[in-house]
One Martini backbone bead per residue (centre of mass of N, CA, C, O) as a GRO file, in nm:
protein
  403
    1UNK     BB    1  -3.176  -3.505   0.662
    2UNK     BB    2  -3.164  -3.638   0.955
    3UNK     BB    3  -2.817  -3.656   1.073
    4UNK     BB    4  -2.660  -3.488   0.908
    5UNK     BB    5  -2.377  -3.303   0.898
    6UNK     BB    6  -2.539  -3.019   0.802
    7UNK     BB    7  -2.725  -3.032   1.045
    8UNK     BB    8  -2.846  -2.846   1.264
    9UNK     BB    9  -2.747  -2.993   1.590
   10UNK     BB   10  -2.550  -3.164   1.543
   11UNK     BB   11  -2.258  -3.282   1.665
   12UNK     BB   12  -2.069  -3.180   1.429
   13UNK     BB   13  -2.165  -2.885   1.435
   14UNK     BB   14  -2.125  -2.822   1.730
   15UNK     BB   15  -1.822  -2.876   1.731
   16UNK     BB   16  -1.756  -2.669   1.518
   17UNK     BB   17  -1.865  -2.427   1.684
   18UNK     BB   18  -1.674  -2.464   1.924
   19UNK     BB   19  -1.415  -2.439   1.766
   20UNK     BB   20  -1.443  -2.169   1.654
   21UNK     BB   21  -1.469  -2.019   1.917
   22UNK     BB   22  -1.200  -2.090   2.030
   23UNK     BB   23  -1.020  -1.976   1.795
   24UNK     BB   24  -1.129  -1.674   1.832
   25UNK     BB   25  -1.024  -1.646   2.122
   26UNK     BB   26  -0.723  -1.689   2.056
   27UNK     BB   27  -0.707  -1.450   1.857
   28UNK     BB   28  -0.789  -1.232   2.072
   29UNK     BB   29  -0.613  -1.327   2.348
   30UNK     BB   30  -0.445  -1.563   2.307
   31UNK     BB   31  -0.313  -1.748   2.527
   32UNK     BB   32  -0.490  -2.031   2.661
   33UNK     BB   33  -0.648  -2.219   2.885
   34UNK     BB   34  -0.864  -2.462   2.934
   35UNK     BB   35  -1.019  -2.312   3.160
   36UNK     BB   36  -1.063  -2.043   3.006
   37UNK     BB   37  -1.211  -2.166   2.760
   38UNK     BB   38  -1.443  -2.275   2.921
   39UNK     BB   39  -1.549  -2.010   3.037
   40UNK     BB   40  -1.599  -1.859   2.758
   41UNK     BB   41  -1.777  -2.095   2.629
   42UNK     BB   42  -1.928  -2.290   2.854
   43UNK     BB   43  -1.743  -2.541   2.894
   44UNK     BB   44  -1.646  -2.809   2.993
   45UNK     BB   45  -1.357  -2.954   3.074
   46UNK     BB   46  -1.392  -3.221   2.898
   47UNK     BB   47  -1.467  -3.069   2.641
   48UNK     BB   48  -1.228  -2.870   2.620
   49UNK     BB   49  -1.017  -3.098   2.598
   50UNK     BB   50  -1.134  -3.231   2.335
   51UNK     BB   51  -1.114  -2.988   2.160
   52UNK     BB   52  -0.791  -2.941   2.188
   53UNK     BB   53  -0.724  -3.217   2.082
   54UNK     BB   54  -0.858  -3.187   1.805
   55UNK     BB   55  -0.694  -2.930   1.712
   56UNK     BB   56  -0.409  -3.042   1.751
   57UNK     BB   57  -0.442  -3.279   1.545
   58UNK     BB   58  -0.527  -3.055   1.309
   59UNK     BB   59  -0.318  -2.810   1.329
   60UNK     BB   60  -0.450  -2.541   1.493
   61UNK     BB   61  -0.293  -2.596   1.761
   62UNK     BB   62  -0.078  -2.511   2.034
   63UNK     BB   63   0.141  -2.582   2.263
   64UNK     BB   64   0.244  -2.297   2.498
   65UNK     BB   65   0.339  -2.333   2.767
   66UNK     BB   66   0.281  -2.168   3.094
   67UNK     BB   67   0.095  -2.060   3.366
   68UNK     BB   68   0.297  -1.875   3.614
   69UNK     BB   69   0.082  -1.647   3.749
   70UNK     BB   70  -0.025  -1.883   3.930
   71UNK     BB   71  -0.148  -2.075   4.161
   72UNK     BB   72  -0.013  -2.368   4.152
   73UNK     BB   73  -0.042  -2.548   3.892
   74UNK     BB   74   0.052  -2.527   3.581
   75UNK     BB   75  -0.093  -2.421   3.293
   76UNK     BB   76  -0.170  -2.508   2.980
   77UNK     BB   77  -0.098  -2.342   2.672
   78UNK     BB   78  -0.292  -2.203   2.395
   79UNK     BB   79  -0.253  -2.171   2.034
   80UNK     BB   80  -0.250  -2.077   1.734
   81UNK     BB   81  -0.151  -2.179   1.444
   82UNK     BB   82   0.027  -1.997   1.214
   83UNK     BB   83   0.071  -2.228   0.989
   84UNK     BB   84  -0.229  -2.308   0.891
   85UNK     BB   85  -0.220  -2.024   0.727
   86UNK     BB   86  -0.212  -1.810   0.433
   87UNK     BB   87  -0.212  -1.452   0.331
   88UNK     BB   88  -0.269  -1.190   0.087
   89UNK     BB   89  -0.162  -0.843   0.003
   90UNK     BB   90  -0.235  -0.565  -0.222
   91UNK     BB   91  -0.093  -0.229  -0.295
   92UNK     BB   92  -0.198  -0.009  -0.548
   93UNK     BB   93  -0.003   0.217  -0.739
   94UNK     BB   94   0.145   0.401  -0.978
   95UNK     BB   95   0.457   0.351  -0.829
   96UNK     BB   96   0.352   0.087  -0.663
   97UNK     BB   97   0.376  -0.253  -0.520
   98UNK     BB   98   0.239  -0.374  -0.217
   99UNK     BB   99   0.341  -0.659  -0.035
  100UNK     BB  100   0.174  -0.930   0.177
  101UNK     BB  101   0.219  -1.166   0.436
  102UNK     BB  102   0.000  -1.366   0.644
  103UNK     BB  103  -0.084  -1.530   0.894
  104UNK     BB  104  -0.371  -1.666   1.074
  105UNK     BB  105  -0.320  -1.432   1.302
  106UNK     BB  106  -0.198  -1.154   1.132
  107UNK     BB  107   0.086  -1.179   1.091
  108UNK     BB  108   0.352  -1.029   0.945
  109UNK     BB  109   0.603  -1.227   0.734
  110UNK     BB  110   0.596  -1.049   0.448
  111UNK     BB  111   0.766  -0.803   0.244
  112UNK     BB  112   0.710  -0.600  -0.068
  113UNK     BB  113   0.852  -0.379  -0.308
  114UNK     BB  114   0.732  -0.254  -0.631
  115UNK     BB  115   0.833  -0.060  -0.865
  116UNK     BB  116   0.610   0.162  -1.098
  117UNK     BB  117   0.735   0.349  -1.309
  118UNK     BB  118   0.547   0.534  -1.516
  119UNK     BB  119   0.305   0.535  -1.770
  120UNK     BB  120   0.456   0.276  -1.885
  121UNK     BB  121   0.477  -0.038  -1.846
  122UNK     BB  122   0.752  -0.251  -1.867
  123UNK     BB  123   0.540  -0.459  -1.750
  124UNK     BB  124   0.304  -0.653  -1.717
  125UNK     BB  125   0.076  -0.666  -1.467
  126UNK     BB  126   0.082  -0.960  -1.412
  127UNK     BB  127   0.395  -0.957  -1.351
  128UNK     BB  128   0.395  -0.753  -1.121
  129UNK     BB  129   0.210  -0.920  -0.924
  130UNK     BB  130   0.383  -1.175  -0.917
  131UNK     BB  131   0.647  -1.028  -0.817
  132UNK     BB  132   0.539  -0.900  -0.564
  133UNK     BB  133   0.430  -1.182  -0.433
  134UNK     BB  134   0.706  -1.326  -0.447
  135UNK     BB  135   0.857  -1.138  -0.262
  136UNK     BB  136   0.685  -1.192  -0.001
  137UNK     BB  137   0.712  -1.493   0.008
  138UNK     BB  138   1.021  -1.510   0.036
  139UNK     BB  139   1.033  -1.332   0.305
  140UNK     BB  140   0.859  -1.560   0.458
  141UNK     BB  141   0.957  -1.856   0.366
  142UNK     BB  142   0.784  -1.936   0.121
  143UNK     BB  143   0.540  -2.043  -0.102
  144UNK     BB  144   0.284  -1.987  -0.308
  145UNK     BB  145   0.119  -2.255  -0.216
  146UNK     BB  146   0.073  -2.124   0.085
  147UNK     BB  147  -0.128  -1.942  -0.052
  148UNK     BB  148  -0.479  -1.909  -0.042
  149UNK     BB  149  -0.502  -1.581  -0.072
  150UNK     BB  150  -0.583  -1.270  -0.265
  151UNK     BB  151  -0.578  -0.918  -0.219
  152UNK     BB  152  -0.657  -0.634  -0.418
  153UNK     BB  153  -0.568  -0.291  -0.399
  154UNK     BB  154  -0.729  -0.018  -0.565
  155UNK     BB  155  -0.817   0.224  -0.749
  156UNK     BB  156  -1.105   0.213  -0.777
  157UNK     BB  157  -1.304  -0.016  -0.990
  158UNK     BB  158  -1.441  -0.317  -1.073
  159UNK     BB  159  -1.676  -0.388  -1.291
  160UNK     BB  160  -1.912  -0.637  -1.254
  161UNK     BB  161  -2.019  -0.611  -1.567
  162UNK     BB  162  -1.701  -0.601  -1.718
  163UNK     BB  163  -1.413  -0.616  -1.561
  164UNK     BB  164  -1.330  -0.315  -1.547
  165UNK     BB  165  -1.156  -0.041  -1.479
  166UNK     BB  166  -1.257   0.236  -1.278
  167UNK     BB  167  -1.176   0.552  -1.167
  168UNK     BB  168  -0.836   0.497  -1.284
  169UNK     BB  169  -0.655   0.649  -1.515
  170UNK     BB  170  -0.376   0.669  -1.340
  171UNK     BB  171  -0.350   0.348  -1.393
  172UNK     BB  172  -0.119   0.179  -1.553
  173UNK     BB  173  -0.236  -0.120  -1.727
  174UNK     BB  174  -0.543  -0.171  -1.575
  175UNK     BB  175  -0.759  -0.155  -1.863
  176UNK     BB  176  -0.783  -0.444  -1.955
  177UNK     BB  177  -1.026  -0.666  -2.049
  178UNK     BB  178  -0.811  -0.926  -1.963
  179UNK     BB  179  -0.679  -0.901  -1.687
  180UNK     BB  180  -0.835  -1.098  -1.502
  181UNK     BB  181  -0.754  -1.347  -1.665
  182UNK     BB  182  -0.440  -1.310  -1.638
  183UNK     BB  183  -0.434  -1.336  -1.329
  184UNK     BB  184  -0.580  -1.611  -1.305
  185UNK     BB  185  -0.344  -1.759  -1.468
  186UNK     BB  186  -0.087  -1.664  -1.272
  187UNK     BB  187  -0.257  -1.761  -1.031
  188UNK     BB  188  -0.329  -2.016  -0.797
  189UNK     BB  189  -0.520  -1.853  -0.647
  190UNK     BB  190  -0.743  -1.673  -0.507
  191UNK     BB  191  -0.882  -1.353  -0.625
  192UNK     BB  192  -0.930  -1.023  -0.501
  193UNK     BB  193  -1.117  -0.718  -0.543
  194UNK     BB  194  -1.049  -0.372  -0.408
  195UNK     BB  195  -1.100  -0.077  -0.291
  196UNK     BB  196  -0.880   0.086  -0.106
  197UNK     BB  197  -1.090   0.250   0.086
  198UNK     BB  198  -1.243   0.001   0.170
  199UNK     BB  199  -1.009  -0.127   0.314
  200UNK     BB  200  -0.964   0.092   0.529
  201UNK     BB  201  -1.242   0.045   0.651
  202UNK     BB  202  -1.195  -0.250   0.735
  203UNK     BB  203  -0.956  -0.184   0.926
  204UNK     BB  204  -1.123   0.021   1.118
  205UNK     BB  205  -1.346  -0.204   1.189
  206UNK     BB  206  -1.139  -0.421   1.321
  207UNK     BB  207  -0.889  -0.207   1.460
  208UNK     BB  208  -1.022   0.084   1.500
  209UNK     BB  209  -1.247   0.352   1.507
  210UNK     BB  210  -1.499   0.142   1.391
  211UNK     BB  211  -1.548  -0.029   1.604
  212UNK     BB  212  -1.877  -0.142   1.645
  213UNK     BB  213  -1.959  -0.027   1.348
  214UNK     BB  214  -2.236  -0.030   1.098
  215UNK     BB  215  -2.233   0.311   1.046
  216UNK     BB  216  -2.015   0.451   0.805
  217UNK     BB  217  -1.768   0.701   0.721
  218UNK     BB  218  -1.488   0.727   0.496
  219UNK     BB  219  -1.241   0.968   0.475
  220UNK     BB  220  -1.007   1.011   0.207
  221UNK     BB  221  -0.651   1.152   0.197
  222UNK     BB  222  -0.431   1.188  -0.072
  223UNK     BB  223  -0.400   1.192  -0.380
  224UNK     BB  224  -0.700   1.116  -0.324
  225UNK     BB  225  -1.059   1.158  -0.302
  226UNK     BB  226  -1.237   0.953  -0.072
  227UNK     BB  227  -1.493   0.689  -0.001
  228UNK     BB  228  -1.661   0.490   0.254
  229UNK     BB  229  -1.936   0.272   0.275
  230UNK     BB  230  -2.115   0.173   0.574
  231UNK     BB  231  -2.419  -0.042   0.575
  232UNK     BB  232  -2.520  -0.250   0.804
  233UNK     BB  233  -2.195  -0.371   0.792
  234UNK     BB  234  -2.167  -0.297   0.481
  235UNK     BB  235  -2.044  -0.258   0.193
  236UNK     BB  236  -2.088   0.000  -0.039
  237UNK     BB  237  -2.049  -0.009  -0.408
  238UNK     BB  238  -2.240  -0.031  -0.622
  239UNK     BB  239  -2.315  -0.104  -0.957
  240UNK     BB  240  -1.995  -0.010  -1.048
  241UNK     BB  241  -1.817   0.047  -0.777
  242UNK     BB  242  -1.851   0.381  -0.721
  243UNK     BB  243  -1.880   0.417  -0.442
  244UNK     BB  244  -1.717   0.693  -0.309
  245UNK     BB  245  -1.654   0.905  -0.556
  246UNK     BB  246  -1.614   1.212  -0.431
  247UNK     BB  247  -1.429   1.382  -0.614
  248UNK     BB  248  -1.678   1.424  -0.829
  249UNK     BB  249  -1.812   1.620  -0.661
  250UNK     BB  250  -2.029   1.873  -0.655
  251UNK     BB  251  -1.935   2.197  -0.539
  252UNK     BB  252  -1.905   2.458  -0.363
  253UNK     BB  253  -1.612   2.681  -0.453
  254UNK     BB  254  -1.613   2.552  -0.751
  255UNK     BB  255  -1.587   2.481  -1.052
  256UNK     BB  256  -1.745   2.308  -1.294
  257UNK     BB  257  -1.687   1.967  -1.365
  258UNK     BB  258  -1.631   1.824  -1.666
  259UNK     BB  259  -1.548   1.531  -1.762
  260UNK     BB  260  -1.435   1.362  -1.509
  261UNK     BB  261  -1.308   1.097  -1.628
  262UNK     BB  262  -1.101   1.242  -1.796
  263UNK     BB  263  -0.981   1.429  -1.551
  264UNK     BB  264  -0.979   1.272  -1.271
  265UNK     BB  265  -1.199   1.486  -1.155
  266UNK     BB  266  -1.342   1.732  -0.922
  267UNK     BB  267  -1.472   1.947  -0.711
  268UNK     BB  268  -1.368   1.818  -0.446
  269UNK     BB  269  -1.087   1.775  -0.531
  270UNK     BB  270  -1.024   2.083  -0.580
  271UNK     BB  271  -1.100   2.188  -0.304
  272UNK     BB  272  -0.974   1.911  -0.088
  273UNK     BB  273  -0.746   1.811  -0.192
  274UNK     BB  274  -0.410   1.793  -0.169
  275UNK     BB  275  -0.351   2.022  -0.383
  276UNK     BB  276  -0.503   2.258  -0.218
  277UNK     BB  277  -0.308   2.321   0.027
  278UNK     BB  278  -0.069   2.463  -0.098
  279UNK     BB  279  -0.238   2.676  -0.244
  280UNK     BB  280  -0.358   2.799   0.006
  281UNK     BB  281  -0.102   2.884   0.152
  282UNK     BB  282  -0.020   3.089  -0.065
  283UNK     BB  283  -0.267   3.269  -0.054
  284UNK     BB  284  -0.207   3.339   0.262
  285UNK     BB  285   0.117   3.390   0.264
  286UNK     BB  286   0.289   3.145   0.309
  287UNK     BB  287   0.589   3.015   0.384
  288UNK     BB  288   0.749   2.735   0.320
  289UNK     BB  289   0.624   2.565   0.080
  290UNK     BB  290   0.621   2.262  -0.003
  291UNK     BB  291   0.735   2.036  -0.222
  292UNK     BB  292   0.616   1.791  -0.430
  293UNK     BB  293   0.397   1.586  -0.333
  294UNK     BB  294   0.098   1.659  -0.238
  295UNK     BB  295   0.065   1.475   0.019
  296UNK     BB  296   0.314   1.564   0.164
  297UNK     BB  297   0.271   1.864   0.172
  298UNK     BB  298   0.003   1.861   0.319
  299UNK     BB  299   0.091   1.710   0.572
  300UNK     BB  300   0.301   1.913   0.664
  301UNK     BB  301   0.123   2.167   0.689
  302UNK     BB  302  -0.099   2.045   0.889
  303UNK     BB  303   0.102   1.966   1.106
  304UNK     BB  304   0.206   2.261   1.152
  305UNK     BB  305  -0.062   2.394   1.209
  306UNK     BB  306  -0.138   2.210   1.470
  307UNK     BB  307   0.137   2.308   1.628
  308UNK     BB  308   0.095   2.613   1.538
  309UNK     BB  309  -0.028   2.929   1.698
  310UNK     BB  310  -0.111   3.095   1.429
  311UNK     BB  311  -0.291   3.269   1.219
  312UNK     BB  312  -0.223   3.134   0.957
  313UNK     BB  313  -0.258   2.838   1.059
  314UNK     BB  314  -0.548   2.858   1.155
  315UNK     BB  315  -0.662   2.952   0.878
  316UNK     BB  316  -0.596   2.703   0.731
  317UNK     BB  317  -0.757   2.496   0.891
  318UNK     BB  318  -1.038   2.642   0.866
  319UNK     BB  319  -1.054   2.650   0.559
  320UNK     BB  320  -1.020   2.349   0.510
  321UNK     BB  321  -1.245   2.250   0.690
  322UNK     BB  322  -1.472   2.384   0.515
  323UNK     BB  323  -1.411   2.208   0.259
  324UNK     BB  324  -1.467   1.930   0.380
  325UNK     BB  325  -1.752   1.983   0.493
  326UNK     BB  326  -1.899   2.047   0.215
  327UNK     BB  327  -1.895   1.748   0.123
  328UNK     BB  328  -1.980   1.590   0.381
  329UNK     BB  329  -2.285   1.709   0.389
  330UNK     BB  330  -2.383   1.529   0.166
  331UNK     BB  331  -2.328   1.254   0.286
  332UNK     BB  332  -2.485   1.304   0.559
  333UNK     BB  333  -2.762   1.369   0.445
  334UNK     BB  334  -2.804   1.087   0.284
  335UNK     BB  335  -2.688   0.867   0.523
  336UNK     BB  336  -2.679   0.907   0.825
  337UNK     BB  337  -2.434   0.855   1.001
  338UNK     BB  338  -2.269   0.766   1.308
  339UNK     BB  339  -1.988   0.793   1.145
  340UNK     BB  340  -1.664   0.971   1.098
  341UNK     BB  341  -1.364   0.895   0.916
  342UNK     BB  342  -1.042   1.019   0.918
  343UNK     BB  343  -0.828   0.959   0.647
  344UNK     BB  344  -0.513   0.975   0.575
  345UNK     BB  345  -0.238   1.186   0.570
  346UNK     BB  346  -0.387   1.457   0.542
  347UNK     BB  347  -0.594   1.416   0.786
  348UNK     BB  348  -0.399   1.299   1.016
  349UNK     BB  349  -0.210   1.538   1.045
  350UNK     BB  350  -0.427   1.742   1.185
  351UNK     BB  351  -0.580   1.602   1.380
  352UNK     BB  352  -0.773   1.736   1.632
  353UNK     BB  353  -0.786   2.019   1.514
  354UNK     BB  354  -0.926   1.940   1.246
  355UNK     BB  355  -1.157   1.766   1.347
  356UNK     BB  356  -1.303   1.986   1.511
  357UNK     BB  357  -1.354   2.191   1.270
  358UNK     BB  358  -1.520   1.994   1.106
  359UNK     BB  359  -1.738   1.942   1.313
  360UNK     BB  360  -1.840   2.223   1.336
  361UNK     BB  361  -1.911   2.275   1.041
  362UNK     BB  362  -2.111   2.030   1.005
  363UNK     BB  363  -2.319   2.139   1.203
  364UNK     BB  364  -2.388   2.393   1.009
  365UNK     BB  365  -2.446   2.204   0.724
  366UNK     BB  366  -2.597   1.976   0.882
  367UNK     BB  367  -2.862   1.805   1.041
  368UNK     BB  368  -2.678   1.587   1.106
  369UNK     BB  369  -2.457   1.445   1.387
  370UNK     BB  370  -2.190   1.305   1.361
  371UNK     BB  371  -1.908   1.143   1.465
  372UNK     BB  372  -1.573   1.250   1.469
  373UNK     BB  373  -1.273   1.078   1.360
  374UNK     BB  374  -0.960   0.949   1.385
  375UNK     BB  375  -0.765   0.745   1.241
  376UNK     BB  376  -0.574   0.444   1.352
  377UNK     BB  377  -0.485   0.327   1.074
  378UNK     BB  378  -0.151   0.442   0.957
  379UNK     BB  379  -0.014   0.163   0.856
  380UNK     BB  380  -0.081   0.056   0.590
  381UNK     BB  381  -0.412   0.042   0.535
  382UNK     BB  382  -0.460  -0.110   0.275
  383UNK     BB  383  -0.296  -0.360   0.334
  384UNK     BB  384  -0.441  -0.439   0.591
  385UNK     BB  385  -0.720  -0.469   0.464
  386UNK     BB  386  -0.646  -0.686   0.267
  387UNK     BB  387  -0.546  -0.894   0.492
  388UNK     BB  388  -0.821  -0.916   0.638
  389UNK     BB  389  -0.988  -1.014   0.403
  390UNK     BB  390  -0.826  -1.270   0.345
  391UNK     BB  391  -0.853  -1.384   0.631
  392UNK     BB  392  -1.142  -1.440   0.659
  393UNK     BB  393  -1.167  -1.661   0.435
  394UNK     BB  394  -0.926  -1.841   0.541
  395UNK     BB  395  -1.050  -1.904   0.825
  396UNK     BB  396  -1.309  -2.039   0.723
  397UNK     BB  397  -1.152  -2.272   0.591
  398UNK     BB  398  -0.955  -2.371   0.817
  399UNK     BB  399  -1.174  -2.381   1.063
  400UNK     BB  400  -1.343  -2.607   0.923
  401UNK     BB  401  -1.444  -2.906   1.112
  402UNK     BB  402  -1.714  -3.040   0.961
  403UNK     BB  403  -1.564  -3.224   0.730
   0.00000   0.00000   0.00000
């Protein structure tokens, strides 16, 4: 019916659109004056004033200081009210759950790490998740009811057809067929689950090297080798959620791995995963190869190789770059992405030196030639992606003034 609140073009809908545009500008630019908001939105001064008064009354913006850097009377500045809403993200690995809470502006206000050592969890997974979230909520000075949404990032993916976690047999306790129901019962807010590498891609698309790119591949290498595929601006997850599980990819240069799900590994993982770097360094006769977790050892070796211009260090970089490009060539040949982002501590530690070598090798192995870049979101990228995902939906809910 014409004139209803939900009809496009009605005054209420137009006001809501203007409100959202102003709120997005305040998120992007920080505190702005009424005049500046009017110029950026194309609204008249009276309309901008009405808009700000409406948003202030709704608790969505706050008056904060004045613009003292301009001649003439100081203009009142406005910012998004950080307390208008909160969202949480969780980054789950076999050894710990890292939880964080962010306010509506994206600022992290509370963080908590829950160790989860051992192959058999001492507590049920639902209890681990609620404990980790509760720790972050308390660190933020909030209550659990203040959090509107949680996004949980895990290795592998929950099969949308069965609800069970796949491709992550190394994550103890997370494979119960009733787990999602248990978590839904334990948490009072909506919960969303996403593959950890997909969340890194989201963080890079929003905040990092893939800004303004709608077609790109993100190659991730820490304890596991994986990829995220963004096609037409959207994450491609596949039928069972397993798109991007490139560690299982058969590649030349390594024996054919069978029963890959049981082994939780595959040809590309064996050829270019974190565990391959220390092994390669030993084969080349390098001394002082670090022990300890594969990812940390690999990152240390590649950072050292990128910084020290010796024959052995350069050989390590070139050989490893060829291994990375071998698997990437298959992805590039099939997907033809505009951009490839190298992410995860193992890849970013090699910096520009490793990136340039992989770029050169890829141009020899694949017909299309996407640009390769090093990821820019290097501090807790899975957690950052989880928060960004949770905030996207939370902002849509909180900023909807059409209701």
